[in-house]
N, C-alpha and C positions, 0 to 999 in steps of 0.2 A: 179584736179581738172579733173573730169571725162568729153571726149566729149559726149557722149549721156548719158541721164539718163535714162528714158522712163517711165518715174513716171506717164504718162498720159495712160498708157493701160486701155482698157475697163474691166470692172469687168466684164462682160458678153461676151465676144469675139464673141459671134453669133451674136451684135450688130451694128455689125461694118456696115452692109450694109445698115441698119437704118439709124444712123449718119452719113452716105456718102448722103443720101439722105436727112437727116435734113440739112446737111451742105449748098445743093448746093439749098436747097429751099431757106434757110438765105440768100445766096449770091444771088439770083434770086428779090428775096425780096427789097434788097437793089443798085440793079443795078450796082452791082460793073462789070467790065470787063468780056469779054464772056471766057474767056483761062481757068474760072473754070469747063467747061464743057468738058473740055479733061480728067477730072479726075486730072491734076499736074497742082501742085499748087507754084511749084518754080518761076514762072514768075510774082505772084501776087507779088504787094507791101507787107508791112508789114502792112501797116497802113490797106487796103485792109482786108486782112486777120484777122486783130485784131477785125475789124469790124463785120465780118462775124461770128467770137467767140461770141462778145459780144453780138450779136443777139441770137445767138445762147441758150446764157446763161438767158438772158434774157427772150426769151419765154419759158426755163424749170423753171425759177423760177414762171414765172405767171400760168404757168399749176401747179404748186405745191402748187402756193396761191389758185389756181380756186377750188383744191381737197380736201385741207383744209377747205375752204368756205363751200363746201356742205359736208363736213363729212364721203367724201370717204375715205377707208381703204388705208392705205399707209404704209410702212412697209420699212425700211432701211435695206439694206444686210448689213451684217458684215462677217469676216471671221468665228465669234465663233458663229456655229449652235445654240448654247442653246440659244442665247439671240434673239429675236424677235421684236424690236419695233414699237409700233403702232402710228405714227406721230400722227393721228386727234384724238386719244386719249389722247395723252400727250395737245394738244390742249385745249383741255377742250370744255366751251362753252364758245369761247371766240366773244365778240361781237365787231364789230370795231364802233369808233365813228365818229358821223355823226353830 
């Protein structure tokens, strides 16, 4: 088993700064200890880091659901440039139950 997997690299390296800002916003919303403000997360507990990651995922899913519900064009990026998926069209005329 390797020590480092590097499986969670960003698809777009230019988004690193935005993701760091997003991470800090999520940490602030959860009122975790202020140690994250230095940019070093090594002194944070696993529970706090997991809560921040969970909050980030929750917000990303919420935003994606809003975009799908509003019919905003969303395309998934793949390594194959010939394939361009439009998730809004795939969803069709989905009407949530009320």
